[in-house]
C-alpha positions in Angstrom: -105.9 -2.3 -17.3 -103.1 -0.4 -15.4 -103.5 -2.8 -12.5 -102.9 -5.8 -14.9 -99.9 -4.1 -16.5 -98.4 -3.3 -13.1 -98.8 -6.9 -12.0 -97.1 -8.1 -15.2 -94.2 -5.7 -14.8 -93.8 -6.8 -11.2 -93.9 -10.5 -12.3 -91.3 -10.0 -15.1 -88.9 -8.0 -12.8 -85.6 -9.8 -12.7 -86.5 -12.3 -15.4 -84.6 -12.5 -18.7 -87.2 -11.6 -21.3 -86.8 -11.7 -25.1 -83.6 -11.7 -27.2 -82.3 -12.7 -30.6 -82.5 -16.4 -29.8 -86.1 -16.0 -28.7 -86.9 -14.3 -32.0 -85.3 -17.0 -34.0 -86.9 -19.8 -32.1 -90.3 -18.1 -32.4 -89.9 -17.8 -36.2 -88.9 -21.5 -36.3 -91.9 -22.3 -34.2 -94.3 -20.5 -36.6 -92.8 -22.2 -39.6 -93.2 -25.6 -37.9 -96.8 -24.8 -37.0 -97.6 -23.9 -40.6 -95.8 -27.1 -41.9 -97.7 -29.2 -39.3 -101.0 -27.9 -40.5 -100.4 -29.7 -43.8 -98.1 -32.6 -42.7 -100.0 -33.5 -39.5 -96.9 -35.2 -38.1 -96.6 -36.4 -34.5 -92.8 -35.8 -34.6 -93.3 -32.2 -35.7 -96.0 -31.7 -33.1 -93.6 -33.0 -30.4 -90.9 -30.7 -31.7 -93.3 -27.7 -31.5 -94.1 -28.6 -27.9 -90.4 -28.8 -26.9 -89.6 -25.5 -28.6 -92.5 -23.8 -26.8 -91.3 -25.1 -23.4 -87.7 -23.9 -24.1 -88.9 -20.5 -25.3 -91.0 -19.9 -22.2 -88.3 -21.3 -19.9 -85.8 -18.9 -21.4 -88.1 -15.8 -21.3 -89.2 -16.5 -17.7 -85.8 -17.5 -16.4 -84.1 -15.6 -13.6 -80.7 -16.9 -14.5 -79.9 -14.0 -16.7 -76.2 -14.6 -17.0 -76.7 -18.1 -18.5 -79.3 -16.8 -20.9 -76.9 -14.0 -22.0 -74.2 -16.6 -22.7 -76.7 -18.7 -24.7 -77.8 -15.7 -26.7 -74.1 -14.6 -27.3 -73.2 -18.0 -28.6 -76.3 -18.0 -30.9 -75.4 -14.5 -32.2 -71.8 -15.5 -32.9 -73.0 -18.6 -34.9 -75.7 -16.6 -36.7 -73.0 -14.0 -37.7 -70.8 -16.7 -39.1 -73.7 -18.2 -41.2 -74.7 -14.7 -42.5 -71.1 -14.0 -43.4 -70.8 -17.3 -45.2 -73.8 -16.6 -47.4 -72.8 -13.0 -47.9 -69.4 -13.9 -49.2 -70.8 -16.6 -51.5 -73.3 -14.2 -52.9 -70.5 -11.7 -53.6 -68.5 -14.5 -55.3 -71.4 -15.4 -57.5 -72.0 -11.7 -58.4 -68.3 -11.0 -59.1 -67.4 -14.3 -60.8 -66.7 -12.6 -64.2 -64.4 -9.9 -62.9 -62.8 -11.2 -59.8 -61.4 -14.3 -58.1 -61.2 -15.0 -54.4 -58.0 -16.4 -52.8 -57.0 -16.9 -49.2 -53.8 -15.5 -47.7 -51.7 -18.5 -46.7 -50.5 -16.6 -43.5 -53.6 -15.0 -41.9 -56.3 -16.9 -43.9 -58.1 -13.7 -44.9 -60.1 -13.9 -48.1 -58.8 -11.5 -50.8 -60.6 -10.4 -53.9 -58.3 -10.2 -56.8 -58.9 -9.0 -60.4 -59.4 -11.8 -62.9 -56.2 -11.5 -65.0 -54.6 -14.7 -66.3 -51.1 -15.5 -65.3 -49.0 -15.6 -62.1 -49.2 -12.5 -59.9 -47.5 -11.4 -56.7 -50.1 -10.3 -54.1 -49.5 -8.4 -50.8 -52.1 -9.2 -48.1 -53.5 -5.9 -46.7 -53.9 -7.4 -43.2 -50.7 -9.2 -42.5 -48.5 -7.6 -45.2 -47.2 -11.0 -46.4 -46.3 -11.3 -50.1 -47.2 -14.5 -51.9 -47.7 -15.7 -55.5 -51.1 -16.5 -57.0 -51.8 -18.2 -60.3 -55.1 -17.2 -61.9 
């Protein structure tokens, strides 16, 4: 068993391996496999095959710098998507007590107490003062 493990370690030396994009693509692959059990679609089957090829190509690649760039771009995009859903979840949770407005200068989203009327607000990031009607 140790001989096999040593050979595997020697084979994988210098190769990229698994990362966040690998985990995401593997999860999508599993979901598509489950869907294809019931749907039995040729298109989904071809998509599964393409994803498998891409996943193994990335894991076994020796071009680590390019794979890091791909993973970095994916992590940035995933962070934006997570942030979008997080902010919208907070907006729904706080809809009775707060309103959300953007600063016209720096575009930061501000959470303001829900009080009717016109108010003067100072952005904590850029220190710009502006009027808001609630």
